[in-house]
N, C-alpha and C positions, 0 to 999 in steps of 0.2 A: 206381336203380330202373327207369328207362326202359330201360337196357341189359339188365337181367334180363328185362323183359317182351318185348323184341325177341327175345332168345335163346330164351325159353320159347315164343314164337310159332313160331320156326323149328323148335324141337324138336317141338312139336305137329304141325306140318305134315309133318314127316319120318316120323311114325309111321304105319304102314299101318293101314287101318280094320278089317281082319279079323285077329284074332289067334287062333292055335290053342291057345296055352298061357296059363295065368293070368298076369296082369301084376303081381300083388302077391306078395311074398315075405315070409315071417316074418322079422322083423329080427334074430333070433339064429340063426346057422347052426351045425349039427352039434354041438349041446350040449343036454343036458337042461335044461329050464327049468321055472319055476313062476311064476305071476303071479295076482294077485287081480282081481276085478271092480271094485275101488274103489281110491282113493288117499286119503291123509289129508285134504287140504282143497281140492283142485282136481282137474280132469279130466286124469288121466295114469295110466300103469301102470308099476309097478316090476317088471321081468322079472328074477327071480333066476336066476343062472347062475354057473358057476365063473369065477374071474378069468382073463382071457385069452381067453374065448370071443369069437367074432366077431360084432360088430355090423355088419350089412350093409344096404345100401339096400333098402327095402321095395318100391321101384318105380323105373323109369327117371326121371331128372330131372337137376337141376343142384345142385351143392353151393352152399348159401346162406351158412352161417356155419361157422367153424371156430375153436375156442378151445383152444390147446395149453398154456395157463398156468393153473394152479390158484391162484386168488386168494382162495379162501374162507378166512374167519377166523371161528372160533366166537364170538369176542367181539363182532364187528359183525354177523355173520350176514346180510350184504346179499343180497337176493333175486337180484340180477344175478350174484352169484358162486357161488350154491349148486350150480350144475351142474358145477363143476370143469371137466374137459376135456369138450368136446362138439362135435358136428357136427349141422348141420341141412341138409336138402335140400328143394328145391321139386320135387315130383313132377310128371310130365307131366299129372297130374290137377288141378294148381293148388294142391294141399295141401302144407303144410310138415310134414315129419316130423323130429322132434328126438330125439337120443339123447345122454344125458349120464352123468356119473360114470365116463367112460372112463379106462382106464389109459394108453392110447397111441392115436395117430392116425397113419396112414401119411403120409409126406411128400408123396405124390402127391395127397392130398386137400386141395384148395385151393378157396376161393370161385370160382365160375364154371366149375368142372370138370364136364363131363358124366359122369354115372354110369349104369350099367345096373342094374336090379334084381339084387340078390345080390352087388354089389361090396362089398368090404371097406371099411368106413368107420372102424373103430376096434376096440380090444380092451376088453372089459368090465372094469371095475375098481371102485374106491371113492373117487374123487376128489370134491372139493367137500364139500358137507354130508353125503356118504355115508362120510366118513372114519370108520373104526372100526366100520362095519356090514358085513354080508355083501355081497359083490360083486353088483352088479345094474346093469341098464340102465334108466335112467329114460327112458320113451318117451312123447313127447307129440305130439299131432296138433293143428294149428291152421292159420291162414291166414298168408301172408307179411306181415310188418310191418317197420318200421325196426329196426335191430340192437339198440337199447337198450330195446326193448319186451319185456323178459324175461318178464313175467307172461303174455303171450300165447304166446310161444315155448315155455314149459314145458308147455303143454297146455291145450286148451279143450274138446275133444270126447273123451269116454271111449273109449279104444282097445280095450277087452277084446273086444267082439264082432267087431271087424275082425281082431284077433289070432287069435281062435278060428277064424275063416274061413280066414285065410291059412295057419295051422298045418295045417289039414286040406286045403289045396290048392285052396280055393275063392276066387273073386274076389268081394270085397265092398268097394265104394268108399266112403270117408268123405266124398267131395267134396260131396254134397248136404247132409249134416249140418253140415259146416264152413260152407258158404255160407249155410245157414239161420241158424246161430248168429251169424255175422258180420253178417248183415242185422239181427238182433235187437239185438246189443250194440254194433255199430259197429266200424270197423276197429281203433281203439285204445280199448278200454274203460278205465274208470278204474283206476288203480293199486290193487291190493288193500290192505286194512288190515293184513294180516299180512305 
């Protein structure tokens, strides 16, 4: 964790203070998408798109977690395995962005790799608990936590208003909403009952 903080500090200091273009990018590139303003029982958004569409980094940052093995089993339905194949990054804004149910992840995407907004992180699919459903990207926004804290990683702040802004080319940062919620619930809130 200390290594990540040092690297993030170096990344933050390397970013110029004035930027001409938006720093946020919609996380699905060059595909038609559809998404709702709500998610079934926690703060996340499922972005429906064709299988194989590109999941891209929504902002410059560092790759945090990568899972290339689909361990989900419908009989056990363990929360930690529901995402199937997934990638999360820690953006230069300090926010974690998580995308799951991926079909594939490029070999170059590894923990600690620096990425620019728009870089390919994976291909949309239906892995994990999405098996048998329409292909989609489960997109979550949260703060960095230890790797086994799946209930935070999957999403804490509703993404839809940020997605709407990014899709229309506007910058809207979730950093203050993420920081406020983290201050309210703590770095590692209790494990959900479901």
